[in-house]
C-alpha positions as CSV (number, residue, x, y, z in Angstrom):
1,M,-111.0,8.8,-79.6
2,D,-109.4,9.3,-75.9
3,I,-106.8,6.8,-76.1
4,E,-105.8,7.9,-72.2
5,G,-109.6,7.7,-70.7
6,Y,-109.6,4.3,-72.8
7,A,-106.7,3.1,-71.0
8,K,-107.6,4.5,-67.9
9,R,-111.4,3.0,-67.9
10,G,-109.9,0.2,-68.3
11,L,-107.1,0.1,-65.6
12,I,-109.7,0.8,-63.0
13,R,-111.6,-2.0,-64.2
14,G,-108.6,-4.3,-63.8
15,D,-108.7,-5.3,-67.6
16,K,-106.1,-7.5,-68.2
17,S,-106.0,-7.6,-72.1
18,I,-106.4,-3.5,-72.2
19,K,-103.1,-3.4,-73.7
20,E,-104.2,-5.5,-76.8
21,K,-107.9,-4.1,-76.9
22,L,-106.0,-0.2,-77.2
23,A,-103.9,-1.6,-79.9
24,D,-106.7,-2.6,-81.2
25,R,-108.7,0.6,-81.3
26,I,-105.9,2.5,-82.4
27,L,-105.4,0.4,-85.3
28,E,-109.0,1.3,-86.1
29,I,-108.0,4.9,-87.0
30,K,-104.5,5.0,-87.7
31,N,-102.9,3.3,-90.7
32,I,-99.5,2.0,-89.0
33,S,-98.0,-2.2,-88.0
34,R,-99.6,-3.9,-85.0
35,Y,-96.0,-3.6,-83.5
36,H,-96.6,0.0,-83.7
37,A,-99.8,0.4,-82.2
38,Q,-98.4,-2.0,-79.3
39,E,-95.8,-0.2,-78.5
40,L,-98.1,3.4,-78.3
41,A,-100.4,1.2,-76.2
42,N,-98.3,0.6,-73.7
43,A,-97.1,4.1,-73.6
44,V,-100.3,5.5,-73.2
45,I,-101.3,2.8,-70.6
46,V,-97.9,4.0,-68.6
47,E,-98.7,7.2,-68.2
48,A,-102.4,6.7,-67.2
49,N,-101.4,4.8,-64.3
50,A,-99.0,7.3,-63.5
51,T,-102.1,9.4,-63.0
52,I,-105.0,7.7,-62.6
53,D,-104.8,8.3,-58.7
54,P,-103.3,12.1,-58.3
55,R,-102.2,13.2,-54.5
56,G,-102.7,16.3,-53.4
57,E,-105.7,19.1,-53.4
58,I,-104.2,20.8,-56.8
59,L,-104.5,17.6,-58.3
60,K,-107.0,16.0,-56.9
61,P,-110.5,16.4,-58.9
62,I,-113.8,17.4,-58.0
63,I,-116.6,14.8,-58.4
64,S,-120.0,15.2,-58.8
65,G,-120.9,11.8,-59.7
66,V,-123.6,13.4,-62.7
67,T,-122.1,13.7,-66.2
68,M,-122.6,16.6,-68.9
69,G,-125.1,14.6,-71.3
70,D,-126.6,13.2,-67.9
71,F,-127.7,17.0,-66.7
72,G,-128.0,18.8,-70.1
73,V,-125.3,20.7,-70.1
74,G,-124.6,22.0,-73.6
75,S,-127.9,21.3,-74.9
76,R,-130.0,24.7,-74.0
77,G,-132.4,23.5,-71.5
78,M,-133.1,23.4,-67.6
79,G,-129.7,21.7,-66.7
80,D,-127.4,23.9,-69.0
81,F,-129.2,26.9,-67.5
82,Y,-128.7,25.3,-64.2
83,T,-124.8,24.9,-64.6
84,H,-124.2,28.3,-65.9
85,E,-125.5,29.5,-62.5
86,K,-123.5,27.8,-60.7
87,I,-120.4,28.4,-62.9
88,A,-120.9,32.0,-61.7
89,Q,-121.3,31.1,-58.2
90,V,-117.7,29.6,-58.2
91,I,-116.1,32.7,-60.3
92,G,-117.9,34.8,-57.2
93,K,-118.6,38.8,-56.8
94,T,-116.3,40.4,-59.8
95,S,-115.5,43.6,-60.2
96,A,-117.3,43.5,-63.6
97,I,-120.4,45.5,-64.7
98,V,-121.7,42.1,-66.3
99,D,-120.5,39.1,-65.7
100,S,-121.7,35.5,-65.4
101,S,-124.4,36.2,-63.0
102,H,-126.5,38.2,-65.2
103,L,-126.7,34.8,-67.8
104,D,-125.7,37.7,-70.4
105,D,-124.1,37.1,-73.6
106,S,-121.2,38.8,-73.2
107,G,-118.9,40.6,-70.0
108,V,-118.5,44.0,-69.2
109,V,-116.0,46.4,-67.6
110,R,-114.9,49.8,-67.5
111,A,-112.0,51.1,-69.4
112,E,-111.1,54.6,-69.8
113,G,-114.6,55.7,-69.7
114,K,-115.9,53.2,-71.7
115,Y,-117.6,50.1,-71.7
116,L,-115.6,47.1,-72.3
117,V,-117.4,44.4,-73.8
118,V,-116.0,40.6,-73.6
119,T,-117.3,37.1,-75.5
120,I,-116.4,34.2,-76.6
121,D,-118.7,31.2,-78.5
122,G,-117.8,27.8,-78.6
123,M,-118.0,26.2,-82.6
124,H,-121.2,24.0,-82.7
125,S,-119.5,20.3,-82.2
126,R,-121.4,17.9,-84.8
127,L,-119.9,20.8,-87.4
128,S,-116.2,19.2,-87.0
129,D,-116.2,17.2,-90.6
130,F,-117.8,21.3,-92.1
131,P,-114.6,23.8,-91.1
132,F,-115.6,26.1,-93.1
133,L,-119.6,26.7,-92.2
134,A,-118.0,26.3,-88.6
135,G,-115.8,29.3,-88.8
136,F,-118.8,31.7,-90.4
137,H,-121.4,30.5,-87.7
138,V,-119.2,30.6,-84.4
139,A,-117.7,34.0,-85.5
140,R,-120.9,35.6,-86.5
141,A,-122.4,34.5,-83.0
142,A,-119.2,36.0,-81.5
143,L,-120.1,39.8,-83.0
144,R,-123.5,39.1,-82.1
145,D,-122.9,38.1,-78.7
146,V,-120.9,42.4,-78.8
147,Y,-123.7,43.8,-80.7
148,V,-126.6,43.2,-78.1
149,M,-124.5,44.7,-75.6
150,G,-125.1,47.4,-77.1
151,A,-121.7,47.8,-78.4
152,R,-119.8,47.5,-81.7
153,P,-117.3,44.5,-82.3
154,V,-113.2,45.9,-82.8
155,A,-111.6,42.8,-83.4
156,M,-111.9,38.9,-83.1
157,L,-110.3,36.3,-81.9
158,S,-110.0,32.5,-82.4
159,D,-109.0,29.6,-81.2
160,I,-109.1,25.9,-83.2
161,H,-108.2,22.2,-81.7
162,V,-108.0,19.3,-84.5
163,A,-107.3,15.7,-83.1
164,D,-104.3,13.9,-84.4
165,D,-105.2,12.4,-87.3
166,G,-107.0,15.3,-88.7
167,D,-106.1,17.0,-91.6
168,V,-104.4,20.4,-91.0
169,A,-106.6,21.7,-94.3
170,K,-109.1,21.9,-91.6
171,I,-107.6,25.3,-89.6
172,F,-107.2,26.8,-92.9
173,D,-111.0,26.0,-93.8
174,H,-112.0,27.5,-90.7
175,I,-110.2,30.2,-90.9
176,A,-112.2,31.1,-94.3
177,G,-115.2,31.1,-92.8
178,I,-114.0,33.1,-89.7
179,T,-112.5,35.7,-92.2
180,T,-115.3,35.5,-94.5
181,V,-117.4,37.4,-91.5
182,S,-114.8,39.3,-91.1
183,E,-114.8,40.4,-94.9
184,L,-118.3,41.4,-94.7
185,T,-117.8,43.1,-91.6
186,G,-114.9,44.5,-91.6
187,I,-114.2,43.3,-88.2
188,P,-110.4,42.1,-88.3
189,L,-109.1,38.4,-86.9
190,V,-106.2,39.6,-85.1
191,T,-105.2,36.7,-83.1
192,G,-105.5,33.3,-81.8
193,S,-104.2,29.3,-80.8
194,T,-104.1,26.5,-82.6
195,L,-103.5,22.8,-81.2
196,R,-103.8,19.7,-80.7
197,I,-107.2,18.2,-79.2
198,G,-105.7,16.0,-76.3
199,G,-102.0,16.0,-77.8
200,D,-101.2,12.2,-78.6
201,M,-104.2,11.1,-76.3
202,V,-106.8,11.4,-78.6
203,I,-106.9,9.9,-81.9
204,G,-109.1,10.7,-85.0
205,D,-110.5,13.5,-87.0
206,R,-112.4,15.9,-84.4
207,M,-112.2,19.3,-84.7
208,T,-113.6,21.9,-82.2
209,G,-112.9,25.5,-81.2
210,G,-114.0,29.1,-80.4
211,V,-114.3,32.3,-81.9
212,G,-113.8,35.4,-78.7
213,A,-114.7,39.2,-79.8
214,V,-113.9,41.9,-78.4
215,G,-116.1,45.6,-78.6
216,M,-117.0,49.1,-77.3
217,A,-119.7,50.7,-75.7
218,Q,-121.1,53.8,-74.5
219,D,-124.7,52.6,-73.5
220,L,-125.6,49.0,-72.7
221,T,-128.2,46.8,-73.7
222,A,-128.3,44.2,-70.9
223,R,-131.0,41.8,-70.5
224,I,-130.8,43.3,-67.1
225,Q,-132.7,46.6,-68.3
226,A,-135.5,45.0,-69.4
227,I,-138.9,46.7,-67.1
228,P,-142.7,46.5,-67.6
229,G,-144.4,48.7,-70.0
230,D,-141.7,47.6,-73.0
231,V,-142.2,45.7,-76.2
232,I,-140.8,43.0,-77.4
233,L,-139.4,43.2,-80.9
234,M,-137.7,40.9,-83.4
235,T,-136.0,40.6,-86.3
236,E,-136.1,37.5,-89.0
237,G,-134.5,34.3,-88.4
238,A,-133.0,31.7,-90.3
239,G,-130.5,30.2,-88.2
240,G,-127.3,29.6,-88.0
241,G,-125.2,26.4,-86.4
242,T,-128.4,24.1,-84.5
243,V,-129.8,25.3,-88.1
244,S,-127.3,24.1,-90.1
245,T,-126.5,20.6,-88.4
246,T,-130.6,20.5,-88.5
247,A,-130.4,20.0,-92.3
248,L,-126.8,17.9,-93.2
249,Y,-128.2,15.3,-90.2
250,Y,-131.3,14.8,-92.0
251,G,-130.2,14.8,-95.3
252,M,-131.7,18.6,-96.5
253,H,-127.7,19.7,-97.5
254,D,-129.6,22.7,-99.8
255,L,-131.3,24.7,-96.4
256,V,-127.8,25.4,-95.2
257,D,-128.0,28.3,-97.3
258,E,-130.3,29.5,-96.2
259,T,-128.5,30.7,-93.2
260,I,-125.4,32.1,-94.8
261,N,-126.1,35.6,-94.4
262,I,-125.2,38.6,-91.7
263,K,-128.8,40.4,-91.8
264,F,-128.0,40.3,-87.6
265,I,-125.6,42.2,-88.0
266,D,-127.0,44.7,-90.7
267,A,-129.6,45.0,-87.9
268,C,-127.6,46.1,-85.4
269,E,-125.3,48.4,-87.8
270,A,-128.6,50.2,-88.6
271,L,-129.2,50.5,-85.0
272,F,-125.9,52.0,-84.0
273,D,-125.8,54.2,-87.2
274,A,-129.7,55.5,-86.8
275,G,-128.4,56.6,-82.9
276,M,-131.3,54.0,-81.3
277,I,-128.9,52.2,-79.2
278,E,-129.2,54.3,-76.9
279,K,-133.4,54.2,-76.8
280,I,-133.3,50.6,-76.1
281,H,-132.8,48.8,-72.7
282,A,-132.3,45.5,-73.9
283,M,-131.0,43.1,-76.9
284,T,-130.2,39.6,-77.0
285,D,-129.7,36.8,-80.1
286,V,-132.5,34.5,-80.3
287,T,-129.9,31.2,-79.0
288,N,-129.3,29.4,-75.9
289,G,-132.8,27.2,-76.4
290,G,-134.8,29.1,-78.4
291,V,-136.9,32.2,-77.9
292,R,-138.1,29.8,-74.9
293,G,-134.9,30.2,-73.4
294,D,-134.2,33.3,-74.0
295,A,-137.2,34.4,-72.7
296,K,-136.6,31.7,-69.1
297,E,-133.2,34.0,-68.7
298,I,-133.7,37.5,-69.7
299,A,-137.0,36.7,-67.1
300,R,-135.1,35.7,-64.2
301,T,-132.2,38.2,-64.8
302,A,-134.4,41.3,-65.0
303,K,-137.7,40.1,-62.6
304,V,-140.4,40.6,-65.5
305,R,-142.5,38.6,-67.0
306,L,-142.5,38.2,-71.1
307,I,-145.6,38.0,-73.2
308,F,-145.0,36.4,-76.6
309,E,-147.6,36.2,-79.4
310,E,-146.8,32.9,-80.9
311,E,-148.0,33.9,-84.7
312,K,-146.2,36.9,-84.6
313,L,-142.8,34.7,-83.9
314,R,-143.9,32.4,-86.7
315,T,-143.6,34.7,-89.7
316,L,-140.4,35.6,-88.6
317,V,-139.1,32.5,-89.1
318,N,-137.5,31.7,-92.3
319,K,-140.0,30.4,-94.4
320,K,-138.0,27.2,-95.9
321,V,-136.3,26.5,-92.7
322,L,-139.6,26.8,-90.7
323,A,-141.0,24.2,-93.1
324,M,-138.2,22.2,-92.6
325,L,-138.1,22.3,-88.8
326,E,-141.9,21.3,-89.1
327,K,-141.7,18.1,-91.1
328,L,-139.5,17.0,-88.4
329,E,-141.3,17.7,-86.1
330,I,-138.9,20.1,-83.7
331,D,-140.2,22.8,-81.7
332,Y,-138.7,26.1,-83.5
333,L,-139.2,28.1,-80.3
334,G,-136.9,25.6,-79.0
335,V,-134.0,25.8,-81.2
336,S,-131.7,28.6,-82.0
337,L,-133.2,31.0,-84.4
338,D,-130.1,33.7,-84.7
339,A,-133.0,36.2,-84.9
340,L,-132.3,39.7,-82.9
341,L,-134.6,39.9,-79.7
342,I,-134.8,44.0,-78.8
343,I,-136.7,45.0,-75.9
344,A,-137.4,48.7,-75.9
345,P,-139.7,51.1,-75.0
346,Q,-143.7,51.7,-76.4
347,E,-142.6,55.4,-77.5
348,Y,-139.4,54.0,-79.9
349,A,-140.5,50.9,-80.9
350,K,-141.5,52.2,-84.9
351,D,-138.2,54.0,-84.7
352,I,-136.7,51.1,-84.3
353,L,-139.1,49.1,-86.9
354,E,-138.0,51.7,-90.1
355,C,-134.5,51.8,-88.7
356,V,-134.0,48.0,-89.1
357,R,-136.6,47.7,-92.1
358,E,-135.2,50.3,-94.2
359,K,-132.1,47.8,-94.2
360,G,-133.9,44.8,-95.7
361,V,-134.5,43.2,-92.5
362,A,-137.6,42.3,-91.3
363,I,-138.8,42.9,-87.8
364,D,-142.2,43.1,-86.1
365,I,-143.3,43.7,-82.2
366,V,-143.5,39.9,-80.7
367,G,-145.1,40.9,-77.3
368,S,-144.5,42.8,-74.3
369,V,-142.7,43.6,-71.2
370,V,-145.1,42.6,-67.5
371,D,-144.6,42.8,-64.1
372,G,-144.6,39.7,-62.8
373,E,-142.1,36.4,-63.3
374,G,-141.3,33.9,-66.0
375,A,-142.9,33.9,-69.4
376,E,-146.1,32.9,-71.4
377,L,-147.0,31.8,-75.1
378,I,-150.4,33.8,-76.2
379,V,-151.6,30.7,-79.0
380,E,-154.7,31.8,-81.3
381,G,-156.0,33.8,-77.9
382,I,-154.8,31.9,-74.8
383,S,-152.1,31.7,-73.0
384,R,-150.1,28.6,-73.1
385,D,-146.7,27.8,-70.3
386,F,-144.1,29.2,-71.8
387,T,-140.8,27.4,-70.0
388,P,-137.9,25.9,-71.6
389,R,-137.3,21.9,-71.2
390,F,-135.2,19.5,-69.9
391,R,-133.2,20.3,-73.4
392,E,-133.7,22.6,-76.5
393,S,-135.9,21.0,-79.1
394,A,-134.0,17.5,-81.0
395,Y,-132.8,18.4,-83.7
396,T,-130.8,15.6,-85.0
397,P,-131.7,12.0,-85.4
398,I,-129.7,11.0,-81.8
399,K,-131.1,14.4,-79.8
400,K,-134.5,12.9,-80.7
401,L,-133.2,9.3,-79.3
402,V,-132.1,11.6,-76.1
403,G,-135.0,13.0,-75.5
404,E,-135.8,16.5,-74.2
405,K,-137.7,14.9,-70.9
406,T,-136.6,15.6,-67.7
407,P,-134.7,12.5,-65.9
408,R,-136.8,11.9,-62.7
409,N,-133.3,12.0,-60.9
410,F,-133.1,15.8,-61.4
411,D,-133.3,16.9,-58.2
412,A,-130.9,14.5,-56.8
413,M,-128.1,15.5,-59.7
414,K,-128.6,19.2,-58.8
415,K,-127.7,18.8,-55.2
416,A,-124.7,16.6,-56.7
417,V,-123.9,19.6,-58.8
418,D,-124.8,21.9,-55.8
419,Q,-122.2,20.4,-53.6
420,T,-119.4,20.3,-55.7
421,A,-119.6,23.9,-57.0
422,K,-119.6,24.8,-53.1
423,E,-116.2,22.2,-52.8
424,A,-114.9,23.9,-55.9
425,V,-115.5,27.7,-54.2
426,D,-114.0,26.6,-50.9
427,K,-110.8,25.5,-52.9
428,K,-110.5,27.8,-54.7
429,M,-110.6,30.0,-51.6
430,R,-108.1,27.9,-49.6
431,V,-105.5,27.9,-52.3
432,V,-106.0,31.9,-52.5
433,G,-105.4,31.7,-48.9
434,R,-102.3,29.6,-49.4
435,I,-100.4,31.9,-51.9
436,R,-100.9,35.2,-50.1
437,G,-100.1,33.4,-46.8
438,D,-103.0,33.9,-45.1
């Protein structure tokens, strides 16, 4: 619980009983005396009062009036993709080979004649109570993001934040999950950061964090390189953090074991060992709103049209996972499958298929790249629209309650987001100019 935020909201409302209410909230979590809780509440209110109306351009926050939840940020749908486009706008033009404007899995810069690939992945927010699982899946995700750029990972780093009342052992359990992936792949975890969430101002035992990875490449397989005439291949997928979360919060805990594997990494290593990476135009991992989301991002970035065959896609989803998703009426094409998507010239498809299958990983051709824009799905010979929904497929009871429909005021929210992105750019340039003495 964010007690600083709670205090500020009460102060803004003019709530005269905010101190007692805050003390009550603190006592719900902390095993302390009421006197101590009241002292804490008073100290929080003093600090909240001191910062409730910051002065000066640096301190004054830019406000859009649009919340993360309302706009679907982090929900791997239209609002999330739109926000990432605006993030690229705020960052601006860079000297990178691949940056945020490409909507790729990682960033790329030149380093001594090679490509240095850098990525960061946040752990799944609903896996806070399952530190090992969270660590395993976020580490695997970070490595995937490096591999799909045509790079071999060389190191990982982690960032762990546990709230004030969280057990210290959460850190060790989480690190064990990360380094399980290290042990299996030979890619070391070399550094990191361990902090409390919000210091003294967030109570409870919530955990969050991320894992970054760095790799080196001779040739890139960025999304922008997909061209008409290419074929689309996909490996088998059993999901990761998202599928685990679905299984956990619908009481199907045994299905979590289906996600514990490194088949994606095995497939990538097979492609490297066979010298196939330079034959591939683009690769991505099926995350970010599932195949629907990845199709949209690739089509937009490369300015092409992607056509997928539903029957081929379906056969590559782990049978137990697919059965669970269909039982729960969750669109398997709109959730993270953690499969490898490869876009390559037709003439190399056979070699790619053989290479990956020899490693014991299932793979097939699932579509093609043509002239045009957007994406389509062929279902029993009929072409269907394949655009992502406002949010990724609702895969927990709460997400089903929130829904996937686009809000009626989405266009108005976009205008507010546009305006504040512009304000952020302007603020950045003013501060840069001040420091430079312009």
